[in-house]
Every structure is written in structure tokens, then in C-alpha cells.
N, C-alpha and C positions, 0 to 999 in steps of 0.2 A: 864358758859362762852359760850357767843356767838362769834364762831371762823367762821361766815359765812360773810365776807367782812372786808375791812380795817377798821371797824368804831373801834372795840376792840381795836386796836393801838393807834388810834388817828394818823394817817399815812396813806398814800397813798402805796398800792405794788399790785402785778398782781394777780388777782385771779389764775392765773398758778402757781404760789408759795405758793400755801395751805398747799402744803406737806413740802415744806421745813420751814414753819411757824411751822407747828407741830411738826417735829424735832427739832426746836429748841425749842421749848417751851418744848418738853419733856427733851430735855440738862439740860433746867434751871431748872426747877422741880427735877431732880433727887440730884441735887446739894444742894436743900434746906436743911436748917436746919430741924431737926424732927419734931417738933412742928409745924412749918408753914406746913409741906407736909403734917401731918396730919389733921390739919383744913382744907386744902382744900378739901382734900379726903372725909371726913365726910360731907361737907359742898355742895360740887358739885355734886359728884357720889353717896355718901349715902342718899343725899337730905335730912341731918338733918339740924335743926336751929339752931341757934346759942345757945340757952340756953340748948339744947339736948348735945351740944359739949360741951360747958362749964362744964356740970355735968360729963360728961365721964371724962375730961381731970383734974377736978379738978380745974378750972380757971374760972372767972368771965363772963358773957355774954359780958361784954363792953371788955375786953380782947380778946377773941376770934372775935370779929369785927374789933378790931386795927388791929390781928391779920392777918386775911384774908385781910382788904382794905390793909394795907401795902405790902403782897405779892402778890398783885394782881397787886397794882401799881410797885412794883419791877420786875414782869416777862414785863409789857408792856412795860416799860422803857428798859429792855434787848434787848426785840424783837426789838422796834423800833429801838434801837441803830445797832442791828445785821441786819437790813434790809435797812439802809442807805449808 
């Protein structure tokens, strides 16, 4: 995920708020259910492809993509609401 600028949230925020944004994002990630948290970690931090994550978790590639997409959307919406 690119956190360098307001575009990732689709909202305006002051660049000086980056630390606040990262703190809020961390809080929201901590409260995610186990599987979405694992999917994000494997995809964004371990740089695994959806197929590799699916094999590791016993899910389909489509399920992984759905989980990742919905989780990113949820986090964006929560951050946008927090920053209003």
C-alpha cells in the first residue's frame, strides 16, 4: 500500500498528519479478524501472490482477493471517517 499522500484514502489530509494516519491504521489492523489480518500481512509484507496465500490458508485465490479487497476498502473507509 502506498501511504505517501492522500490519494490512498480518497480524501484530503495534511501531510503532517502521516504519523496520526499510521497510528490509526495500526489500531484498525489490530482489531481485524484473524484471516483478513493474515492475508494483508502475507500480501503486503511478505509479498506473496494471492495463489500462494490461498494454498497456505486452504482457500481459493478468488476468496483471498475478495478478503484483501474488502479489508483494504474497510480500512480506507475507517481512516477517512477518522480524519473528517
